[in-house]
C-alpha positions as CSV (number, residue, x, y, z in Angstrom):
1,M,-6.4,-100.3,-25.9
2,T,-6.1,-99.7,-22.2
3,K,-3.5,-97.4,-20.6
4,A,-1.8,-100.3,-19.0
5,F,-1.6,-102.2,-22.3
6,E,0.0,-99.2,-24.0
7,S,2.5,-98.8,-21.2
8,I,3.5,-102.5,-21.4
9,K,3.6,-102.3,-25.2
10,Q,5.9,-99.3,-25.1
11,G,8.2,-101.0,-22.6
12,L,8.4,-104.1,-24.7
13,N,9.2,-102.1,-27.8
14,E,12.0,-100.3,-25.9
15,A,13.4,-103.6,-24.7
16,I,13.4,-105.0,-28.3
17,A,15.1,-101.9,-29.6
18,H,17.8,-102.2,-26.9
19,A,18.3,-105.9,-27.6
20,K,18.7,-105.2,-31.3
21,S,21.3,-102.5,-30.5
22,K,23.5,-105.3,-29.0
23,G,24.3,-103.1,-26.0
24,K,25.7,-100.3,-28.2
25,T,24.9,-97.0,-26.6
26,T,25.6,-93.5,-27.9
27,G,26.5,-90.7,-25.6
28,I,25.7,-92.8,-22.5
29,K,28.3,-93.9,-20.0
30,L,27.3,-97.2,-18.4
31,Y,28.3,-97.4,-14.7
32,Q,29.2,-100.9,-13.5
33,P,29.6,-100.9,-9.7
34,Q,32.7,-102.7,-8.4
35,A,32.4,-105.7,-6.1
36,V,32.7,-104.8,-2.4
37,D,34.3,-106.9,0.3
38,V,31.3,-106.5,2.7
39,S,33.0,-108.1,5.7
40,G,36.1,-106.0,5.2
41,L,34.0,-102.9,4.9
42,R,32.0,-103.6,8.0
43,Q,35.2,-104.4,10.0
44,R,36.9,-101.2,8.7
45,L,33.9,-99.3,10.1
46,S,34.2,-101.2,13.4
47,L,30.6,-102.3,13.3
48,T,29.0,-105.6,14.3
49,Q,26.8,-107.2,11.7
50,E,23.7,-106.0,13.5
51,Q,25.0,-102.4,13.7
52,F,26.0,-102.3,10.1
53,A,22.7,-103.8,8.9
54,A,20.6,-101.4,11.1
55,R,22.7,-98.4,10.2
56,F,22.5,-98.9,6.4
57,G,19.1,-100.6,6.0
58,F,20.1,-104.2,5.2
59,S,18.7,-107.2,6.9
60,V,21.2,-109.1,9.1
61,A,20.4,-112.3,7.2
62,T,21.3,-110.7,3.9
63,L,24.5,-109.3,5.3
64,R,25.4,-112.7,6.6
65,H,24.8,-114.3,3.2
66,W,27.1,-111.7,1.6
67,E,29.8,-112.2,4.1
68,R,29.7,-116.0,3.8
69,G,29.8,-115.7,0.0
70,D,26.4,-117.6,-0.4
71,R,25.2,-114.6,-2.3
72,A,26.7,-111.4,-3.8
73,P,25.1,-108.0,-3.6
74,S,23.8,-106.6,-6.8
75,G,21.7,-103.8,-8.2
76,P,20.9,-100.9,-5.8
77,S,22.4,-102.8,-2.9
78,L,25.8,-103.0,-4.6
79,V,25.6,-99.3,-5.6
80,L,24.8,-98.4,-1.9
81,L,27.7,-100.6,-0.7
82,N,30.1,-98.8,-3.1
83,V,29.0,-95.4,-1.7
84,I,29.4,-96.6,1.8
85,D,32.8,-97.9,1.0
86,R,33.9,-94.6,-0.4
87,N,32.1,-92.2,1.8
88,P,30.1,-93.7,4.7
89,S,29.4,-90.3,6.3
90,A,27.6,-89.1,3.2
91,V,25.2,-92.1,3.4
92,L,24.7,-91.6,7.2
93,E,24.0,-87.9,6.5
94,A,21.5,-88.7,3.8
95,L,19.7,-91.3,6.0
96,R,19.5,-89.0,9.0
97,P,15.9,-88.1,9.9
């Protein structure tokens, strides 16, 4: 078997094991990021949509969709928005060249 096949097989076996556990985890705390009022956050930081998007690495179009409610941030974007909401200076420090 190829290396790629073995990797895919292992991943599938892990997914099956996880599904069989019905979400029960032992010793692991699952973090579920909270929803963020993106428009409120941006306004609290006194930034335009363009400034907020550029400063934190989002596209303006995506930001507009979030603010209109057409879409909701999820995954890494939602985690980043939670960090920005709690400590925007930490994110800016981390992103500084």
